[in-house]
Phi, psi and omega in degrees: 000125181266080183266133182269093181290137178212087181290337180295340178302322183288344180268355181263153176276146007270004190292322177296319177296324178297317180296317179295319178297317178297320178297317179299316179291325176299315179296317181295317179295319180297313182291318180295314180291327178291325176297317177294318181298318179293313182298309182288320183294316179294318178299313180292323179294320177296315179298323180292335185262355185291146178285071182214175179254312187286312185299313177299328179292319178297314178297324179296324177297314178302313183298313183293322182290307187282336179281334187258358173262128181305139183299328178296318177296320179297320177299315179298320180296316181292322188274319186258327187265313185303315179298336181277330182263347177288164174308148189305317181296321179292315179299318179295321178296318180295315186281333188248320190250342182292122179288139179048060183298328179295318181294314181295318178297319178298318178298314182293311184297309181291322181296318180290324176295311180292328179298324177295323178289320178297322180301320178292326176295317179297314179300317180294321179295316178295319180295323182295317180279335183290332180302320184263327190266334181299312178300320179294321180294319179293328180292336179278356179103359178287146173282160182305316180293323177295316178297321179295314185287322188268335187238301188296313184294310179300317181287326178294320178294322179292332183285345187251016178301321179298305177301327179295334175300315178297321180294321178295318178297320177297320179297319178299315181291327178292341178301336182291335181285350179292348176296336183289345176248016174096009178282121184272064177274194191298315181294319179296319179293325176297321177294323177297317178299319178298318182293327183274329188241346186061026175243058182290329180298317178296315182296315182285333174295317177295317179299319178298315180296322180294316177299321178297316180295321177298317179298318179295321179294318178297317179298315180296319179296314181294325176294321178295318178295320180296322180295327185266330187232344189264201185294332181298329179296320182283330176295323179290331183281346180287143181290000000 
């Protein structure tokens, strides 16, 4: 293939600005959806682990529904279907008055999907420490809810910092599917550069390198947090 490489194209305007804008939106979508995933996931994971019958079942329904529907389908449902089936006033507000509807929809869709996965991580972390610590906590006179709130939940959350790193990376990569609802993140801007210049290989090569750097930065950050607050801290403290 006689391809005419021209890396300088990416350094010229408006293409350089497009890449920077795409990177900014990728970071914003990743952080926004991850904030929703953590809030919803920890809440659902805690509810799934509580010593009750009704509350874990409700949380289980959310987890099974949102974890088993592909995130791309969820984005389409939130962006194209929900405004049509919602009450008319709500639908009109979403389609006409909601600022940055693509960004908000991407955060909600990706965040709820990732939140279901985080909830399972929280449940698994609490269950892992509860096997050994719940009998000891009850032996000290604590009630089951007290033992759950004071011992199992804090230690369970610290135990899952490692798995949460993978979930955060998945959330970052899922930000790229938001281009399907009009979000001009990094992948979408790379496609625009390809359409305008026919130098898509250069644009997607840069996008690939940027995604790799973001992933490495997320991994390093989560490892630093794990060393100071997570399970790694307690492993070092053991004799």
